[in-house]
C-alpha positions as CSV (number, residue, x, y, z in Angstrom):
1,X,-4.1,24.7,-4.7
2,X,-5.3,21.2,-4.2
3,X,-3.7,18.0,-2.9
4,X,-3.6,15.3,-5.5
5,X,-2.5,11.6,-5.4
6,X,0.3,10.6,-7.7
7,X,1.0,6.9,-8.5
8,X,4.7,6.0,-8.6
9,X,6.7,3.0,-9.6
10,X,6.8,0.4,-6.9
11,X,9.3,1.1,-4.2
12,X,10.1,4.5,-5.6
13,X,7.9,6.6,-3.4
14,X,10.5,8.3,-1.2
15,X,12.9,8.8,-4.1
16,X,10.2,10.2,-6.3
17,X,9.0,12.6,-3.5
18,X,12.6,13.9,-3.2
19,X,12.8,14.5,-7.0
20,X,9.4,16.3,-7.0
21,X,10.6,18.5,-4.1
22,X,13.6,19.3,-6.3
23,X,11.3,20.5,-9.0
24,X,9.6,22.9,-6.5
25,X,6.5,20.8,-5.9
26,X,5.0,20.6,-2.4
27,X,5.0,16.8,-1.6
28,X,3.9,14.7,1.3
29,X,5.0,11.0,1.4
30,X,3.8,9.6,4.7
31,X,6.3,7.1,6.1
32,X,6.7,4.9,9.2
33,X,9.8,3.3,10.7
34,X,9.8,-0.4,11.8
35,X,12.5,-2.8,12.9
36,X,13.0,-5.7,10.5
37,X,14.6,-8.9,11.5
38,X,17.0,-10.8,9.2
39,X,18.7,-14.0,10.1
40,X,21.9,-12.2,11.2
41,X,20.7,-8.7,12.3
42,X,18.0,-6.3,13.1
43,X,17.6,-3.0,11.3
44,X,15.3,0.1,11.3
45,X,13.7,0.5,7.9
46,X,11.6,3.5,6.8
47,X,8.7,2.5,4.6
48,X,5.9,4.5,2.9
49,X,2.5,4.2,4.5
50,X,0.8,4.0,1.1
51,X,2.6,1.8,-1.4
52,X,3.1,3.4,-4.8
53,X,1.5,6.7,-3.9
54,X,2.6,10.2,-2.8
55,X,0.6,13.4,-2.3
56,X,1.3,16.6,-4.3
57,X,0.0,20.0,-3.7
58,X,-0.3,22.2,-6.8
59,X,-2.6,24.2,-8.9
60,X,-4.8,22.5,-11.5
61,X,-3.0,24.2,-14.4
62,X,0.4,22.9,-13.2
63,X,-0.6,19.2,-12.8
64,X,1.6,18.0,-15.7
65,X,4.7,19.3,-13.9
66,X,4.9,16.1,-11.9
67,X,5.7,14.0,-15.0
68,X,9.1,15.6,-15.2
69,X,10.2,13.4,-12.3
70,X,11.3,9.9,-13.2
71,X,9.2,7.4,-11.2
72,X,5.8,9.2,-11.6
73,X,3.3,7.0,-13.5
74,X,0.0,8.8,-13.3
75,X,-2.6,10.5,-11.1
76,X,-5.0,8.5,-9.1
77,X,-8.5,9.0,-10.4
78,X,-11.8,8.9,-8.5
79,X,-15.0,9.0,-10.5
80,X,-13.1,9.7,-13.7
81,X,-11.4,12.8,-12.2
82,X,-8.0,13.2,-10.5
83,X,-8.5,12.4,-6.9
84,X,-8.5,15.5,-4.7
85,X,-7.6,15.1,-1.0
86,X,-8.9,17.5,1.5
87,X,-6.2,19.4,3.5
88,X,-7.9,18.1,6.7
89,X,-7.3,14.5,5.6
90,X,-3.6,15.2,5.0
91,X,-3.5,16.7,8.5
92,X,-5.2,13.7,10.0
93,X,-2.6,11.4,8.4
94,X,0.2,13.5,9.7
95,X,-1.1,13.7,13.2
96,X,-1.9,10.0,13.3
97,X,1.6,9.1,12.2
98,X,3.3,11.6,14.6
99,X,1.2,11.7,17.7
100,X,-1.8,9.4,18.0
101,X,-1.7,6.3,20.0
102,X,-4.2,3.6,19.2
103,X,-5.0,2.9,22.9
104,X,-8.4,4.5,22.6
105,X,-9.6,2.2,19.8
106,X,-11.5,-1.0,20.5
107,X,-12.5,-3.7,18.0
108,X,-16.0,-5.0,19.0
109,X,-17.7,-7.4,16.6
110,X,-17.1,-5.4,13.5
111,X,-18.0,-7.1,10.2
112,X,-16.8,-6.1,6.8
113,X,-19.1,-3.5,5.4
114,X,-20.0,-1.9,8.7
115,X,-19.8,1.9,8.7
116,X,-18.1,3.3,11.8
117,X,-17.6,6.7,13.2
118,X,-14.4,7.3,15.2
119,X,-15.4,9.2,18.4
120,X,-12.1,9.8,20.2
121,X,-8.6,11.0,19.4
122,X,-7.2,13.0,16.4
123,X,-9.4,10.9,14.0
124,X,-12.6,11.9,15.9
125,X,-15.7,12.6,13.8
126,X,-14.4,10.8,10.8
127,X,-16.4,8.0,9.1
128,X,-14.9,4.8,7.7
129,X,-16.0,1.5,6.4
130,X,-14.6,-1.7,7.9
131,X,-13.0,-3.8,5.2
132,X,-11.4,-6.5,7.4
133,X,-10.7,-7.3,11.0
134,X,-8.0,-9.4,12.4
135,X,-6.6,-10.2,15.9
136,X,-4.4,-7.1,16.0
137,X,-5.3,-5.2,12.9
138,X,-8.2,-3.3,11.5
139,X,-8.5,-2.4,7.8
140,X,-10.7,0.7,7.2
141,X,-11.7,2.3,3.9
142,X,-11.5,6.1,4.2
143,X,-14.2,7.2,1.7
144,X,-12.6,10.6,1.2
145,X,-9.4,9.0,0.0
146,X,-10.8,5.9,-1.5
147,X,-8.0,3.8,0.1
148,X,-7.8,1.1,2.7
149,X,-5.8,1.9,5.8
150,X,-4.5,-0.9,8.0
151,X,-4.1,0.1,11.6
152,X,-2.1,-2.1,14.0
153,X,-3.9,-2.4,17.4
154,X,-0.9,-3.4,19.5
155,X,-2.4,-2.9,22.9
156,X,-5.5,-5.0,22.5
157,X,-6.1,-8.6,23.6
C-alpha cells in the first residue's frame, strides 16, 4: 500500500478525512492548533497544515474508493502520475508536528533557490530547497512531496 495525496474542496480537509475514515480508508490530515484573536474574544482553532490536501493510504487498485466521499476533488499528480509519499515523509511530518521544537534551526543568509540539508533534529538528513525567507519564517520546498512548507521560527532574533 502507498500513501497518496488527495485534493479536497477548500476548508473541507478535516471533514473529508473523517468521511474517508468512515469508508475504511486510512487517512492522515496533519493539523495544528493556534489561538486566534477576534475583536471580542480569543479562541483555539484547529487548522490543516496543508490547505486542500489530505493523505490516504491504500492499494493502487482501490484508488477510486476515495471519490465516494463528498469533498474529494482529485489526486495530486507529480510528473503525470499520482503523487506517492514515502512512509518516512509521513512520519517526519507527524513527529515534527508532535515533538520537534525549532530551537535547533538557524536562518543564515539563505537565498531562494539554495539547497539545504537539515543536520539536527527529527528532520535530520533531509534535503530541501529554500523558497523564501522572512524575519520569523522559512519556506522550504520538500522535493519528495513537491510542496512548500512554512516553518515558524519563534525563538530566533
